All heavy atoms as a GROMACS GRO file, in nm:
protein
  582
    1MET      N    1  -0.902  -2.298   1.752
    1MET     CA    2  -0.813  -2.185   1.771
    1MET      C    3  -0.698  -2.188   1.670
    1MET      O    4  -0.667  -2.087   1.611
    1MET     CB    5  -0.761  -2.189   1.916
    1MET     CG    6  -0.660  -2.086   1.947
    1MET     SD    7  -0.738  -1.928   1.971
    1MET     CE    8  -0.600  -1.833   2.018
    2ILE      N    9  -0.636  -2.304   1.651
    2ILE     CA   10  -0.524  -2.316   1.558
    2ILE      C   11  -0.572  -2.292   1.415
    2ILE      O   12  -0.504  -2.226   1.337
    2ILE     CB   13  -0.457  -2.456   1.571
    2ILE    CG1   14  -0.398  -2.475   1.709
    2ILE    CG2   15  -0.352  -2.476   1.464
    2ILE    CD1   16  -0.274  -2.394   1.737
    3MET      N   17  -0.690  -2.345   1.380
    3MET     CA   18  -0.743  -2.327   1.244
    3MET      C   19  -0.771  -2.179   1.216
    3MET      O   20  -0.747  -2.130   1.106
    3MET     CB   21  -0.870  -2.409   1.225
    3MET     CG   22  -0.845  -2.557   1.213
    3MET     SD   23  -0.746  -2.597   1.068
    3MET     CE   24  -0.866  -2.577   0.941
    4GLU      N   25  -0.822  -2.108   1.316
    4GLU     CA   26  -0.849  -1.965   1.297
    4GLU      C   27  -0.718  -1.889   1.274
    4GLU      O   28  -0.713  -1.801   1.189
    4GLU     CB   29  -0.922  -1.910   1.419
    4GLU     CG   30  -1.062  -1.965   1.436
    4GLU     CD   31  -1.124  -1.925   1.568
    4GLU    OE1   32  -1.066  -1.839   1.638
    4GLU    OE2   33  -1.229  -1.980   1.602
    5LEU      N   34  -0.616  -1.923   1.350
    5LEU     CA   35  -0.487  -1.856   1.335
    5LEU      C   36  -0.426  -1.887   1.199
    5LEU      O   37  -0.374  -1.798   1.132
    5LEU     CB   38  -0.392  -1.899   1.447
    5LEU     CG   39  -0.252  -1.837   1.443
    5LEU    CD1   40  -0.262  -1.685   1.455
    5LEU    CD2   41  -0.166  -1.894   1.553
    6SER      N   42  -0.436  -2.012   1.155
    6SER     CA   43  -0.380  -2.047   1.025
    6SER      C   44  -0.454  -1.977   0.912
    6SER      O   45  -0.392  -1.931   0.816
    6SER     CB   46  -0.381  -2.199   1.006
    6SER     OG   47  -0.514  -2.247   1.005
    7ARG      N   48  -0.585  -1.968   0.922
    7ARG     CA   49  -0.662  -1.894   0.821
    7ARG      C   50  -0.624  -1.746   0.820
    7ARG      O   51  -0.609  -1.686   0.713
    7ARG     CB   52  -0.811  -1.907   0.846
    7ARG     CG   53  -0.865  -2.041   0.810
    7ARG     CD   54  -1.013  -2.048   0.831
    7ARG     NE   55  -1.061  -2.182   0.806
    7ARG     CZ   56  -1.182  -2.224   0.827
    7ARG    NH1   57  -1.272  -2.140   0.876
    7ARG    NH2   58  -1.217  -2.346   0.801
    8LEU      N   59  -0.607  -1.688   0.937
    8LEU     CA   60  -0.566  -1.548   0.947
    8LEU      C   61  -0.429  -1.528   0.883
    8LEU      O   62  -0.409  -1.432   0.807
    8LEU     CB   63  -0.564  -1.502   1.092
    8LEU     CG   64  -0.518  -1.359   1.117
    8LEU    CD1   65  -0.617  -1.261   1.055
    8LEU    CD2   66  -0.501  -1.333   1.263
    9LEU      N   67  -0.335  -1.617   0.909
    9LEU     CA   68  -0.202  -1.605   0.851
    9LEU      C   69  -0.206  -1.618   0.699
    9LEU      O   70  -0.136  -1.545   0.628
    9LEU     CB   71  -0.107  -1.709   0.911
    9LEU     CG   72  -0.065  -1.684   1.055
    9LEU    CD1   73   0.014  -1.802   1.109
    9LEU    CD2   74   0.014  -1.556   1.068
   10VAL      N   75  -0.289  -1.708   0.648
   10VAL     CA   76  -0.302  -1.722   0.503
   10VAL      C   77  -0.361  -1.595   0.443
   10VAL      O   78  -0.315  -1.545   0.340
   10VAL     CB   79  -0.388  -1.846   0.468
   10VAL    CG1   80  -0.427  -1.846   0.322
   10VAL    CG2   81  -0.313  -1.973   0.502
   11LEU      N   82  -0.465  -1.540   0.507
   11LEU     CA   83  -0.526  -1.417   0.456
   11LEU      C   84  -0.428  -1.300   0.461
   11LEU      O   85  -0.423  -1.220   0.367
   11LEU     CB   86  -0.653  -1.384   0.534
   11LEU     CG   87  -0.771  -1.477   0.507
   11LEU    CD1   88  -0.887  -1.442   0.600
   11LEU    CD2   89  -0.814  -1.468   0.362
   12VAL      N   90  -0.351  -1.289   0.567
   12VAL     CA   91  -0.252  -1.182   0.576
   12VAL      C   92  -0.147  -1.198   0.467
   12VAL      O   93  -0.108  -1.102   0.401
   12VAL     CB   94  -0.186  -1.179   0.717
   12VAL    CG1   95  -0.064  -1.090   0.718
   12VAL    CG2   96  -0.287  -1.132   0.820
   13GLY      N   97  -0.103  -1.321   0.443
   13GLY     CA   98  -0.006  -1.347   0.337
   13GLY      C   99  -0.060  -1.312   0.200
   13GLY      O  100   0.009  -1.251   0.118
   14LEU      N  101  -0.186  -1.348   0.174
   14LEU     CA  102  -0.248  -1.314   0.047
   14LEU      C  103  -0.264  -1.162   0.032
   14LEU      O  104  -0.246  -1.107  -0.076
   14LEU     CB  105  -0.384  -1.382   0.033
   14LEU     CG  106  -0.379  -1.533   0.010
   14LEU    CD1  107  -0.520  -1.591   0.014
   14LEU    CD2  108  -0.312  -1.566  -0.121
   15GLY      N  109  -0.295  -1.096   0.143
   15GLY     CA  110  -0.307  -0.950   0.140
   15GLY      C  111  -0.173  -0.884   0.108
   15GLY      O  112  -0.167  -0.790   0.028
   16ILE      N  113  -0.067  -0.932   0.169
   16ILE     CA  114   0.066  -0.877   0.142
   16ILE      C  115   0.105  -0.902  -0.004
   16ILE      O  116   0.159  -0.813  -0.070
   16ILE     CB  117   0.170  -0.936   0.238
   16ILE    CG1  118   0.146  -0.883   0.380
   16ILE    CG2  119   0.312  -0.906   0.194
   16ILE    CD1  120   0.228  -0.950   0.487
   17ALA      N  121   0.074  -1.021  -0.054
   17ALA     CA  122   0.103  -1.051  -0.195
   17ALA      C  123   0.023  -0.960  -0.288
   17ALA      O  124   0.075  -0.912  -0.389
   17ALA     CB  125   0.074  -1.197  -0.225
   18ALA      N  126  -0.103  -0.935  -0.253
   18ALA     CA  127  -0.186  -0.847  -0.335
   18ALA      C  128  -0.131  -0.704  -0.337
   18ALA      O  129  -0.127  -0.639  -0.441
   18ALA     CB  130  -0.330  -0.847  -0.285
   19VAL      N  131  -0.088  -0.656  -0.222
   19VAL     CA  132  -0.029  -0.522  -0.215
   19VAL      C  133   0.099  -0.518  -0.297
   19VAL      O  134   0.125  -0.421  -0.370
   19VAL     CB  135  -0.004  -0.480  -0.068
   19VAL    CG1  136   0.081  -0.355  -0.060
   19VAL    CG2  137  -0.135  -0.459   0.004
   20GLY      N  138   0.180  -0.622  -0.289
   20GLY     CA  139   0.303  -0.628  -0.369
   20GLY      C  140   0.273  -0.625  -0.518
   20GLY      O  141   0.340  -0.554  -0.594
   21LEU      N  142   0.174  -0.700  -0.562
   21LEU     CA  143   0.135  -0.698  -0.703
   21LEU      C  144   0.082  -0.560  -0.744
   21LEU      O  145   0.109  -0.513  -0.854
   21LEU     CB  146   0.030  -0.805  -0.731
   21LEU     CG  147   0.081  -0.948  -0.736
   21LEU    CD1  148  -0.035  -1.046  -0.747
   21LEU    CD2  149   0.177  -0.966  -0.852
   22LEU      N  150   0.007  -0.497  -0.655
   22LEU     CA  151  -0.045  -0.364  -0.684
   22LEU      C  152   0.068  -0.263  -0.700
   22LEU      O  153   0.070  -0.184  -0.795
   22LEU     CB  154  -0.141  -0.320  -0.574
   22LEU     CG  155  -0.208  -0.185  -0.591
   22LEU    CD1  156  -0.304  -0.190  -0.709
   22LEU    CD2  157  -0.281  -0.147  -0.464
   23VAL      N  158   0.164  -0.265  -0.610
   23VAL     CA  159   0.277  -0.173  -0.618
   23VAL      C  160   0.359  -0.201  -0.744
   23VAL      O  161   0.401  -0.108  -0.814
   23VAL     CB  162   0.365  -0.184  -0.491
   23VAL    CG1  163   0.497  -0.111  -0.508
   23VAL    CG2  164   0.290  -0.130  -0.371
   24TRP      N  165   0.379  -0.328  -0.775
   24TRP     CA  166   0.452  -0.364  -0.897
   24TRP      C  167   0.377  -0.315  -1.020
   24TRP      O  168   0.438  -0.259  -1.112
   24TRP     CB  169   0.469  -0.516  -0.902
   24TRP     CG  170   0.537  -0.564  -1.026
   24TRP    CD1  171   0.669  -0.552  -1.056
   24TRP    CD2  172   0.475  -0.629  -1.136
   24TRP    NE1  173   0.693  -0.608  -1.179
   24TRP    CE2  174   0.575  -0.656  -1.231
   24TRP    CE3  175   0.345  -0.668  -1.164
   24TRP    CZ2  176   0.547  -0.720  -1.350
   24TRP    CZ3  177   0.317  -0.732  -1.283
   24TRP    CH2  178   0.419  -0.756  -1.375
   25GLY      N  179   0.246  -0.332  -1.023
   25GLY     CA  180   0.166  -0.285  -1.136
   25GLY      C  181   0.170  -0.134  -1.151
   25GLY      O  182   0.179  -0.081  -1.262
   26ILE      N  183   0.163  -0.063  -1.039
   26ILE     CA  184   0.169   0.082  -1.042
   26ILE      C  185   0.303   0.129  -1.098
   26ILE      O  186   0.310   0.221  -1.178
   26ILE     CB  187   0.143   0.141  -0.902
   26ILE    CG1  188  -0.006   0.128  -0.868
   26ILE    CG2  189   0.186   0.286  -0.893
   26ILE    CD1  190  -0.040   0.167  -0.726
   27SER      N  191   0.410   0.061  -1.058
   27SER     CA  192   0.541   0.102  -1.109
   27SER      C  193   0.554   0.073  -1.259
   27SER      O  194   0.623   0.145  -1.330
   27SER     CB  195   0.653   0.032  -1.032
   27SER     OG  196   0.655  -0.106  -1.061
   28LYS      N  197   0.489  -0.032  -1.307
   28LYS     CA  198   0.497  -0.066  -1.449
   28LYS      C  199   0.419   0.032  -1.537
   28LYS      O  200   0.458   0.054  -1.651
   28LYS     CB  201   0.442  -0.208  -1.473
   28LYS     CG  202   0.533  -0.316  -1.423
   28LYS     CD  203   0.661  -0.317  -1.502
   28LYS     CE  204   0.750  -0.430  -1.458
   28LYS     NZ  205   0.877  -0.431  -1.524
   29ILE      N  206   0.311   0.090  -1.484
   29ILE     CA  207   0.234   0.185  -1.567
   29ILE      C  208   0.286   0.327  -1.556
   29ILE      O  209   0.238   0.415  -1.624
   29ILE     CB  210   0.083   0.180  -1.537
   29ILE    CG1  211   0.052   0.218  -1.393
   29ILE    CG2  212   0.026   0.044  -1.571
   29ILE    CD1  213  -0.095   0.226  -1.362
   30GLY      N  214   0.384   0.348  -1.470
   30GLY     CA  215   0.453   0.477  -1.468
   30GLY      C  216   0.400   0.581  -1.371
   30GLY      O  217   0.436   0.697  -1.383
   31LEU      N  218   0.316   0.543  -1.275
   31LEU     CA  219   0.273   0.641  -1.175
   31LEU      C  220   0.391   0.673  -1.084
   31LEU      O  221   0.463   0.584  -1.041
   31LEU     CB  222   0.156   0.588  -1.094
   31LEU     CG  223   0.024   0.576  -1.168
   31LEU    CD1  224  -0.082   0.515  -1.078
   31LEU    CD2  225  -0.023   0.710  -1.218
   32PRO      N  226   0.412   0.801  -1.054
   32PRO     CA  227   0.535   0.840  -0.983
   32PRO      C  228   0.528   0.829  -0.831
   32PRO      O  229   0.570   0.920  -0.761
   32PRO     CB  230   0.550   0.986  -1.026
   32PRO     CG  231   0.411   1.034  -1.041
   32PRO     CD  232   0.334   0.915  -1.097
   33LEU      N  233   0.472   0.720  -0.776
   33LEU     CA  234   0.472   0.707  -0.630
   33LEU      C  235   0.616   0.703  -0.580
   33LEU      O  236   0.699   0.631  -0.633
   33LEU     CB  237   0.399   0.580  -0.587
   33LEU     CG  238   0.248   0.587  -0.590
   33LEU    CD1  239   0.188   0.453  -0.545
   33LEU    CD2  240   0.194   0.698  -0.505
   34GLY      N  241   0.644   0.784  -0.480
   34GLY     CA  242   0.779   0.797  -0.429
   34GLY      C  243   0.854   0.912  -0.492
   34GLY      O  244   0.962   0.949  -0.447
   35ARG      N  245   0.798   0.970  -0.597
   35ARG     CA  246   0.862   1.083  -0.664
   35ARG      C  247   0.764   1.199  -0.681
   35ARG      O  248   0.780   1.282  -0.770
   35ARG     CB  249   0.912   1.038  -0.802
   35ARG     CG  250   1.019   0.932  -0.795
   35ARG     CD  251   1.073   0.895  -0.930
   35ARG     NE  252   0.972   0.870  -1.031
   35ARG     CZ  253   0.920   0.751  -1.060
   35ARG    NH1  254   0.957   0.646  -0.993
   35ARG    NH2  255   0.830   0.739  -1.156
   36LEU      N  256   0.661   1.205  -0.599
   36LEU     CA  257   0.565   1.313  -0.605
   36LEU      C  258   0.623   1.439  -0.541
   36LEU      O  259   0.714   1.431  -0.458
   36LEU     CB  260   0.436   1.274  -0.532
   36LEU     CG  261   0.355   1.162  -0.594
   36LEU    CD1  262   0.240   1.124  -0.502
   36LEU    CD2  263   0.301   1.203  -0.729
   37PRO      N  264   0.571   1.557  -0.580
   37PRO     CA  265   0.615   1.679  -0.512
   37PRO      C  266   0.581   1.669  -0.362
   37PRO      O  267   0.470   1.634  -0.326
   37PRO     CB  268   0.533   1.790  -0.578
   37PRO     CG  269   0.489   1.732  -0.708
   37PRO     CD  270   0.478   1.585  -0.688
   38GLY      N  271   0.675   1.695  -0.279
   38GLY     CA  272   0.655   1.681  -0.135
   38GLY      C  273   0.725   1.559  -0.078
   38GLY      O  274   0.744   1.548   0.042
   39ASP      N  275   0.762   1.464  -0.164
   39ASP     CA  276   0.844   1.351  -0.120
   39ASP      C  277   0.988   1.398  -0.110
   39ASP      O  278   1.038   1.468  -0.197
   39ASP     CB  279   0.834   1.235  -0.219
   39ASP     CG  280   0.696   1.170  -0.221
   39ASP    OD1  281   0.620   1.191  -0.124
   39ASP    OD2  282   0.665   1.099  -0.317
   40ILE      N  283   1.055   1.360  -0.005
   40ILE     CA  284   1.191   1.407   0.021
   40ILE      C  285   1.291   1.297  -0.015
   40ILE      O  286   1.277   1.183   0.030
   40ILE     CB  287   1.207   1.446   0.169
   40ILE    CG1  288   1.110   1.559   0.203
   40ILE    CG2  289   1.350   1.484   0.200
   40ILE    CD1  290   1.099   1.588   0.350
   41THR      N  291   1.388   1.330  -0.097
   41THR     CA  292   1.497   1.238  -0.129
   41THR      C  293   1.628   1.311  -0.104
   41THR      O  294   1.650   1.420  -0.155
   41THR     CB  295   1.491   1.193  -0.277
   41THR    OG1  296   1.364   1.132  -0.300
   41THR    CG2  297   1.600   1.094  -0.308
   42TRP      N  298   1.714   1.250  -0.025
   42TRP     CA  299   1.843   1.310   0.010
   42TRP      C  300   1.953   1.212  -0.030
   42TRP      O  301   1.950   1.095   0.010
   42TRP     CB  302   1.846   1.339   0.160
   42TRP     CG  303   1.975   1.395   0.208
   42TRP    CD1  304   2.022   1.522   0.187
   42TRP    CD2  305   2.072   1.328   0.286
   42TRP    NE1  306   2.142   1.536   0.248
   42TRP    CE2  307   2.176   1.417   0.310
   42TRP    CE3  308   2.081   1.201   0.339
   42TRP    CZ2  309   2.287   1.385   0.383
   42TRP    CZ3  310   2.193   1.168   0.412
   42TRP    CH2  311   2.294   1.259   0.434
   43ARG      N  312   2.046   1.258  -0.110
   43ARG     CA  313   2.158   1.174  -0.155
   43ARG      C  314   2.290   1.239  -0.115
   43ARG      O  315   2.310   1.357  -0.138
   43ARG     CB  316   2.154   1.157  -0.307
   43ARG     CG  317   2.040   1.076  -0.357
   43ARG     CD  318   2.048   1.056  -0.508
   43ARG     NE  319   1.935   0.979  -0.555
   43ARG     CZ  320   1.825   1.032  -0.605
   43ARG    NH1  321   1.813   1.162  -0.615
   43ARG    NH2  322   1.728   0.954  -0.645
   44LYS      N  323   2.377   1.158  -0.060
   44LYS     CA  324   2.511   1.206  -0.028
   44LYS      C  325   2.605   1.086  -0.033
   44LYS      O  326   2.589   0.991   0.045
   44LYS     CB  327   2.515   1.270   0.110
   44LYS     CG  328   2.651   1.326   0.143
   44LYS     CD  329   2.642   1.436   0.243
   44LYS     CE  330   2.782   1.494   0.257
   44LYS     NZ  331   2.780   1.627   0.305
   45GLY      N  332   2.695   1.088  -0.126
   45GLY     CA  333   2.788   0.976  -0.142
   45GLY      C  334   2.714   0.849  -0.182
   45GLY      O  335   2.639   0.847  -0.277
   46ASN      N  336   2.738   0.744  -0.105
   46ASN     CA  337   2.672   0.616  -0.130
   46ASN      C  338   2.541   0.600  -0.055
   46ASN      O  339   2.483   0.493  -0.056
   46ASN     CB  340   2.765   0.500  -0.092
   46ASN     CG  341   2.884   0.492  -0.184
   46ASN    OD1  342   2.879   0.537  -0.297
   46ASN    ND2  343   2.992   0.434  -0.134
   47THR      N  344   2.495   0.705   0.011
   47THR     CA  345   2.376   0.697   0.095
   47THR      C  346   2.261   0.772   0.030
   47THR      O  347   2.276   0.885  -0.016
   47THR     CB  348   2.404   0.759   0.234
   47THR    OG1  349   2.517   0.694   0.290
   47THR    CG2  350   2.286   0.744   0.324
   48THR      N  351   2.146   0.708   0.027
   48THR     CA  352   2.023   0.771  -0.021
   48THR      C  353   1.915   0.751   0.084
   48THR      O  354   1.892   0.638   0.129
   48THR     CB  355   1.977   0.710  -0.155
   48THR    OG1  356   2.082   0.723  -0.250
   48THR    CG2  357   1.852   0.777  -0.206
   49VAL      N  358   1.849   0.859   0.123
   49VAL     CA  359   1.739   0.853   0.219
   49VAL      C  360   1.615   0.907   0.149
   49VAL      O  361   1.616   1.020   0.099
   49VAL     CB  362   1.771   0.936   0.345
   49VAL    CG1  363   1.653   0.935   0.440
   49VAL    CG2  364   1.895   0.886   0.413
   50CYS      N  365   1.510   0.827   0.145
   50CYS     CA  366   1.384   0.868   0.084
   50CYS      C  367   1.276   0.874   0.191
   50CYS      O  368   1.260   0.779   0.267
   50CYS     CB  369   1.342   0.769  -0.024
   50CYS     SG  370   1.459   0.756  -0.159
   51ILE      N  371   1.204   0.985   0.196
   51ILE     CA  372   1.092   1.000   0.288
   51ILE      C  373   0.969   1.038   0.204
   51ILE      O  374   0.949   1.154   0.172
   51ILE     CB  375   1.122   1.108   0.394
   51ILE    CG1  376   1.253   1.077   0.465
   51ILE    CG2  377   1.007   1.118   0.493
   51ILE    CD1  378   1.302   1.186   0.556
   52PRO      N  379   0.888   0.938   0.165
   52PRO     CA  380   0.776   0.962   0.074
   52PRO      C  381   0.651   1.012   0.147
   52PRO      O  382   0.552   0.941   0.160
   52PRO     CB  383   0.754   0.825   0.010
   52PRO     CG  384   0.795   0.730   0.118
   52PRO     CD  385   0.909   0.797   0.190
   53ILE      N  386   0.654   1.136   0.192
   53ILE     CA  387   0.545   1.191   0.273
   53ILE      C  388   0.416   1.198   0.191
   53ILE      O  389   0.312   1.146   0.232
   53ILE     CB  390   0.583   1.331   0.326
   53ILE    CG1  391   0.701   1.319   0.421
   53ILE    CG2  392   0.465   1.397   0.396
   53ILE    CD1  393   0.763   1.449   0.460
   54VAL      N  394   0.420   1.261   0.075
   54VAL     CA  395   0.299   1.280  -0.006
   54VAL      C  396   0.251   1.147  -0.062
   54VAL      O  397   0.130   1.119  -0.064
   54VAL     CB  398   0.323   1.384  -0.117
   54VAL    CG1  399   0.204   1.396  -0.208
   54VAL    CG2  400   0.356   1.519  -0.055
   55SER      N  401   0.342   1.062  -0.105
   55SER     CA  402   0.303   0.930  -0.156
   55SER      C  403   0.233   0.850  -0.046
   55SER      O  404   0.134   0.780  -0.073
   55SER     CB  405   0.425   0.854  -0.206
   55SER     OG  406   0.479   0.916  -0.320
   56SER      N  407   0.282   0.858   0.076
   56SER     CA  408   0.218   0.788   0.188
   56SER      C  409   0.077   0.841   0.212
   56SER      O  410  -0.016   0.763   0.238
   56SER     CB  411   0.301   0.804   0.315
   56SER     OG  412   0.426   0.745   0.299
   57LEU      N  413   0.061   0.972   0.203
   57LEU     CA  414  -0.072   1.030   0.221
   57LEU      C  415  -0.168   0.985   0.112
   57LEU      O  416  -0.284   0.952   0.138
   57LEU     CB  417  -0.063   1.183   0.223
   57LEU     CG  418  -0.001   1.244   0.348
   57LEU    CD1  419   0.020   1.394   0.328
   57LEU    CD2  420  -0.086   1.218   0.469
   58VAL      N  421  -0.120   0.981  -0.013
   58VAL     CA  422  -0.205   0.937  -0.125
   58VAL      C  423  -0.247   0.792  -0.106
   58VAL      O  424  -0.364   0.757  -0.120
   58VAL     CB  425  -0.131   0.957  -0.259
   58VAL    CG1  426  -0.202   0.886  -0.372
   58VAL    CG2  427  -0.116   1.105  -0.289
   59VAL      N  428  -0.153   0.705  -0.071
   59VAL     CA  429  -0.185   0.564  -0.050
   59VAL      C  430  -0.280   0.548   0.068
   59VAL      O  431  -0.374   0.467   0.063
   59VAL     CB  432  -0.056   0.482  -0.029
   59VAL    CG1  433  -0.085   0.342   0.019
   59VAL    CG2  434   0.024   0.479  -0.158
   60SER      N  435  -0.262   0.626   0.174
   60SER     CA  436  -0.350   0.619   0.290
   60SER      C  437  -0.492   0.660   0.255
   60SER      O  438  -0.588   0.594   0.295
   60SER     CB  439  -0.296   0.708   0.401
   60SER     OG  440  -0.383   0.708   0.512
   61VAL      N  441  -0.508   0.768   0.182
   61VAL     CA  442  -0.642   0.814   0.144
   61VAL      C  443  -0.709   0.712   0.052
   61VAL      O  444  -0.827   0.678   0.070
   61VAL     CB  445  -0.634   0.953   0.076
   61VAL    CG1  446  -0.765   0.988   0.008
   61VAL    CG2  447  -0.598   1.059   0.178
   62LEU      N  448  -0.636   0.660  -0.046
   62LEU     CA  449  -0.693   0.560  -0.136
   62LEU      C  450  -0.731   0.433  -0.060
   62LEU      O  451  -0.836   0.374  -0.085
   62LEU     CB  452  -0.595   0.528  -0.249
   62LEU     CG  453  -0.573   0.639  -0.350
   62LEU    CD1  454  -0.468   0.597  -0.453
   62LEU    CD2  455  -0.702   0.677  -0.420
   63GLY      N  456  -0.647   0.390   0.032
   63GLY     CA  457  -0.679   0.273   0.113
   63GLY      C  458  -0.801   0.295   0.201
   63GLY      O  459  -0.886   0.208   0.213
   64SER      N  460  -0.812   0.413   0.260
   64SER     CA  461  -0.928   0.445   0.343
   64SER      C  462  -1.056   0.444   0.260
   64SER      O  463  -1.159   0.391   0.303
   64SER     CB  464  -0.910   0.581   0.409
   64SER     OG  465  -0.804   0.578   0.500
   65LEU      N  466  -1.050   0.501   0.141
   65LEU     CA  467  -1.168   0.500   0.053
   65LEU      C  468  -1.204   0.358   0.012
   65LEU      O  469  -1.323   0.322   0.008
   65LEU     CB  470  -1.142   0.586  -0.071
   65LEU     CG  471  -1.132   0.737  -0.047
   65LEU    CD1  472  -1.088   0.807  -0.176
   65LEU    CD2  473  -1.265   0.792   0.002
   66LEU      N  474  -1.105   0.277  -0.019
   66LEU     CA  475  -1.130   0.140  -0.059
   66LEU      C  476  -1.193   0.059   0.055
   66LEU      O  477  -1.293  -0.011   0.035
   66LEU     CB  478  -0.999   0.074  -0.104
   66LEU     CG  479  -1.008  -0.070  -0.149
   66LEU    CD1  480  -1.086  -0.079  -0.279
   66LEU    CD2  481  -0.870  -0.129  -0.165
   67PHE      N  482  -1.138   0.070   0.175
   67PHE     CA  483  -1.193  -0.004   0.289
   67PHE      C  484  -1.331   0.047   0.327
   67PHE      O  485  -1.418  -0.031   0.366
   67PHE     CB  486  -1.098   0.002   0.408
   67PHE     CG  487  -0.979  -0.087   0.394
   67PHE    CD1  488  -0.851  -0.034   0.401
   67PHE    CD2  489  -0.992  -0.222   0.371
   67PHE    CE1  490  -0.740  -0.115   0.387
   67PHE    CE2  491  -0.882  -0.304   0.357
   67PHE     CZ  492  -0.756  -0.250   0.365
   68SER      N  493  -1.354   0.176   0.315
   68SER     CA  494  -1.486   0.231   0.343
   68SER      C  495  -1.588   0.178   0.244
   68SER      O  496  -1.700   0.140   0.282
   68SER     CB  497  -1.480   0.384   0.338
   68SER     OG  498  -1.608   0.438   0.356
   69ALA      N  499  -1.553   0.176   0.117
   69ALA     CA  500  -1.644   0.123   0.015
   69ALA      C  501  -1.671  -0.025   0.039
   69ALA      O  502  -1.785  -0.072   0.026
   69ALA     CB  503  -1.586   0.146  -0.125
   70PHE      N  504  -1.567  -0.101   0.074
   70PHE     CA  505  -1.585  -0.243   0.101
   70PHE      C  506  -1.676  -0.265   0.221
   70PHE      O  507  -1.763  -0.352   0.219
   70PHE     CB  508  -1.449  -0.309   0.126
   70PHE     CG  509  -1.458  -0.455   0.158
   70PHE    CD1  510  -1.490  -0.546   0.059
   70PHE    CD2  511  -1.436  -0.501   0.287
   70PHE    CE1  512  -1.499  -0.681   0.088
   70PHE    CE2  513  -1.446  -0.635   0.317
   70PHE     CZ  514  -1.477  -0.725   0.217
   71ARG      N  515  -1.658  -0.183   0.326
   71ARG     CA  516  -1.742  -0.197   0.445
   71ARG      C  517  -1.888  -0.165   0.413
   71ARG      O  518  -1.978  -0.235   0.457
   71ARG     CB  519  -1.689  -0.105   0.554
   71ARG     CG  520  -1.758  -0.125   0.687
   71ARG     CD  521  -1.700  -0.038   0.796
   71ARG     NE  522  -1.687   0.098   0.748
   71ARG     CZ  523  -1.591   0.181   0.784
   71ARG    NH1  524  -1.499   0.143   0.867
   71ARG    NH2  525  -1.586   0.303   0.737
   72ARG      N  526  -1.911  -0.062   0.335
   72ARG     CA  527  -2.049  -0.027   0.296
   72ARG      C  528  -2.110  -0.136   0.209
   72ARG      O  529  -2.227  -0.170   0.224
   72ARG     CB  530  -2.052   0.106   0.222
   72ARG     CG  531  -2.027   0.221   0.314
   72ARG     CD  532  -2.039   0.351   0.240
   72ARG     NE  533  -1.994   0.459   0.327
   72ARG     CZ  534  -2.009   0.585   0.298
   72ARG    NH1  535  -2.063   0.621   0.184
   72ARG    NH2  536  -1.968   0.676   0.383
   73TRP      N  537  -2.032  -0.192   0.118
   73TRP     CA  538  -2.080  -0.299   0.032
   73TRP      C  539  -2.113  -0.422   0.117
   73TRP      O  540  -2.212  -0.489   0.096
   73TRP     CB  541  -1.975  -0.333  -0.072
   73TRP     CG  542  -2.009  -0.452  -0.155
   73TRP    CD1  543  -2.100  -0.459  -0.255
   73TRP    CD2  544  -1.952  -0.582  -0.141
   73TRP    NE1  545  -2.103  -0.585  -0.306
   73TRP    CE2  546  -2.012  -0.664  -0.239
   73TRP    CE3  547  -1.854  -0.637  -0.059
   73TRP    CZ2  548  -1.980  -0.797  -0.254
   73TRP    CZ3  549  -1.822  -0.769  -0.075
   73TRP    CH2  550  -1.884  -0.848  -0.171
   74ARG      N  551  -2.028  -0.448   0.216
   74ARG     CA  552  -2.045  -0.565   0.303
   74ARG      C  553  -2.171  -0.552   0.389
   74ARG      O  554  -2.241  -0.649   0.412
   74ARG     CB  555  -1.920  -0.576   0.389
   74ARG     CG  556  -1.910  -0.693   0.474
   74ARG     CD  557  -1.870  -0.813   0.396
   74ARG     NE  558  -1.876  -0.921   0.492
   74ARG     CZ  559  -1.812  -1.031   0.484
   74ARG    NH1  560  -1.738  -1.054   0.380
   74ARG    NH2  561  -1.823  -1.120   0.577
   75ARG      N  562  -2.201  -0.431   0.437
   75ARG     CA  563  -2.321  -0.408   0.518
   75ARG      C  564  -2.448  -0.423   0.435
   75ARG      O  565  -2.549  -0.467   0.485
   75ARG     CB  566  -2.319  -0.268   0.579
   75ARG     CG  567  -2.232  -0.255   0.698
   75ARG     CD  568  -2.250  -0.120   0.760
   75ARG     NE  569  -2.144  -0.092   0.854
   75ARG     CZ  570  -2.110   0.027   0.893
   75ARG    NH1  571  -2.174   0.132   0.847
   75ARG    NH2  572  -2.012   0.043   0.978
   76GLY      N  573  -2.440  -0.382   0.309
   76GLY     CA  574  -2.557  -0.387   0.222
   76GLY      C  575  -2.596  -0.527   0.184
   76GLY      O  576  -2.711  -0.556   0.153
   77SER      N  577  -2.502  -0.621   0.189
   77SER     CA  578  -2.530  -0.759   0.148
   77SER      C  579  -2.596  -0.838   0.258
   77SER      O  580  -2.580  -0.821   0.372
   77SER     CB  581  -2.402  -0.831   0.107
   77SER     OG  582  -2.345  -0.766  -0.003
   0.00000   0.00000   0.00000
């Protein structure tokens, strides 16, 4: 039980690190995630509120396609 939990925590940590590297890479190549039309940014004084609605939808669709492809590849093996 403990070994399964530790493996799960390691995999979750690696997944978070991979997502962080992906976001960092996307920002370095200049894709405007967070600044797409439909993303809301409100600034007043020292306060900035960002609501990335369209960026969230794009990431969600891409993630769904990626997981679907992985699941199909996994079933075929």
